[in-house]
ZADREN-758206 format. One record per residue (C-alpha): residue in one letter; x, y, z. Coordinates in Angstrom, 1 decimal. Each point is the difference from the previous one (the first is absolute). Example, Ala and Ser with C-alpha at 12.3 -4.5 7.8 and 13.67 -1.06 7.14 Angstrom:
# residues 2
node res a c1 12.3 c2 -4.5 c3 7.8
node res s c1 1.4 c2 3.4 c3 -0.7
***
This chain:
# residues 95
node res m c1 40.6 c2 15.3 c3 -11.5
node res q c1 -4.0 c2 0.2 c3 0.6
node res s c1 -1.5 c2 -2.5 c3 2.5
node res i c1 -2.5 c2 -2.8 c3 -0.9
node res q c1 -2.7 c2 1.8 c3 1.3
node res t c1 0.5 c2 3.2 c3 -2.5
node res l c1 0.7 c2 -2.4 c3 -3.0
node res m c1 -3.3 c2 -1.8 c3 0.9
node res t c1 -2.1 c2 3.2 c3 0.5
node res t c1 1.3 c2 1.2 c3 -3.4
node res l c1 -0.9 c2 -3.2 c3 -1.7
node res e c1 -3.4 c2 0.0 c3 1.6
node res r c1 -0.6 c2 3.5 c3 -1.4
node res s c1 0.7 c2 -1.3 c3 -3.5
node res p c1 -2.7 c2 -0.3 c3 -2.6
node res q c1 0.9 c2 -3.5 c3 -0.9
node res w c1 -0.2 c2 -1.0 c3 3.7
node res q c1 -3.3 c2 1.8 c3 0.4
node res a c1 -1.5 c2 -1.5 c3 -3.2
node res n c1 0.7 c2 -3.6 c3 1.6
node res a c1 -0.8 c2 0.5 c3 3.5
node res g c1 -3.6 c2 -1.4 c3 -0.6
node res l c1 1.2 c2 -3.1 c3 -1.6
node res r c1 2.5 c2 -0.3 c3 3.0
node res r c1 -3.1 c2 0.3 c3 2.5
node res v c1 -1.7 c2 -2.7 c3 -1.9
node res l c1 2.9 c2 -2.2 c3 -0.2
node res a c1 0.7 c2 0.2 c3 3.6
node res r c1 -3.8 c2 -1.1 c3 0.8
node res w c1 -0.4 c2 -2.7 c3 -2.9
node res p c1 0.2 c2 -3.3 c3 2.3
node res q c1 -2.7 c2 1.6 c3 2.2
node res l c1 -2.0 c2 1.1 c3 -2.7
node res v c1 -0.1 c2 -3.2 c3 -2.0
node res g c1 1.2 c2 -2.6 c3 2.5
node res e c1 3.6 c2 -1.6 c3 0.3
node res a c1 -0.9 c2 -2.8 c3 -2.4
node res v c1 -1.1 c2 2.5 c3 -2.7
node res a c1 2.8 c2 2.2 c3 0.4
node res q c1 2.6 c2 -2.6 c3 -0.5
node res h c1 -1.4 c2 -0.2 c3 -3.6
node res s c1 -0.7 c2 3.7 c3 -0.7
node res r c1 1.7 c2 3.4 c3 0.0
node res p c1 -1.2 c2 3.5 c3 -0.7
node res t c1 2.5 c2 1.5 c3 -2.3
node res k c1 -1.4 c2 3.5 c3 -1.0
node res i c1 -2.9 c2 2.4 c3 0.2
node res h c1 -0.8 c2 1.3 c3 -3.5
node res r c1 -3.0 c2 2.2 c3 -0.6
node res r c1 -1.6 c2 -1.1 c3 3.4
node res v c1 0.4 c2 -3.4 c3 -0.9
node res l c1 2.2 c2 -2.4 c3 2.2
node res q c1 1.7 c2 -2.5 c3 -2.2
node res v c1 0.8 c2 -3.3 c3 1.8
node res a c1 2.4 c2 -2.6 c3 -1.4
node res v c1 -0.9 c2 -3.5 c3 0.9
node res s c1 1.5 c2 -3.3 c3 -0.4
node res s c1 -2.4 c2 -1.7 c3 -2.5
node res a c1 -2.9 c2 0.5 c3 -2.1
node res a c1 -2.1 c2 -2.0 c3 2.5
node res w c1 0.9 c2 2.6 c3 2.6
node res s c1 -0.7 c2 2.8 c3 -2.2
node res q c1 -3.5 c2 -1.4 c3 -0.5
node res t c1 -0.5 c2 -0.7 c3 3.5
node res l c1 0.9 c2 3.4 c3 1.0
node res t c1 -1.9 c2 1.7 c3 -2.5
node res f c1 -3.1 c2 -1.8 c3 1.6
node res e c1 0.7 c2 1.4 c3 3.4
node res r c1 1.0 c2 3.5 c3 -1.5
node res s c1 -2.9 c2 1.7 c3 1.8
node res r c1 0.7 c2 -1.5 c3 3.4
node res i c1 3.7 c2 0.9 c3 0.0
node res l c1 -0.7 c2 3.5 c3 -1.5
node res q c1 -2.4 c2 0.6 c3 3.1
node res n c1 2.6 c2 -1.6 c3 2.4
node res l c1 2.7 c2 2.7 c3 -1.5
node res h c1 -2.3 c2 2.8 c3 0.5
node res e c1 -1.0 c2 -1.1 c3 3.6
node res s c1 3.5 c2 -0.5 c3 0.8
node res l c1 1.5 c2 2.9 c3 -1.7
node res p c1 -2.5 c2 2.7 c3 -0.5
node res e c1 2.2 c2 2.3 c3 -1.7
node res t c1 -0.1 c2 -2.6 c3 -3.0
node res q c1 -3.6 c2 1.1 c3 -0.8
node res s c1 1.4 c2 2.7 c3 -2.0
node res t c1 2.9 c2 -1.6 c3 -1.6
node res i c1 -1.3 c2 -3.5 c3 -0.9
node res s c1 -3.3 c2 -0.6 c3 -1.6
node res d c1 0.6 c2 -3.5 c3 -1.3
node res m c1 2.5 c2 -3.0 c3 -0.2
node res r c1 1.4 c2 -1.9 c3 -2.8
node res f c1 1.8 c2 -3.4 c3 0.4
node res a c1 2.5 c2 -1.7 c3 -2.6
node res a c1 2.1 c2 -2.8 c3 0.1
node res g c1 3.6 c2 1.0 c3 0.0
***
């Protein structure tokens, strides 16, 4: 029987895990990037073609965050410099 550490190491090396590593880092920092109040109404869902997709609780939040997109993107790049090469834009959608 394999140890949990061995299983985690194997999992972390898998292509699917590697593909989602950037999103997991963004999710971990999301409340600090946008603030607790905004984080309660939004959640990054995926990175597709260098665009961070964010689900929001309403169309009003989508519009508000679209106006704040540049600021959030700048905060993201400052907080997680590696995202500069993987995330170039953001899209907000109610869902």
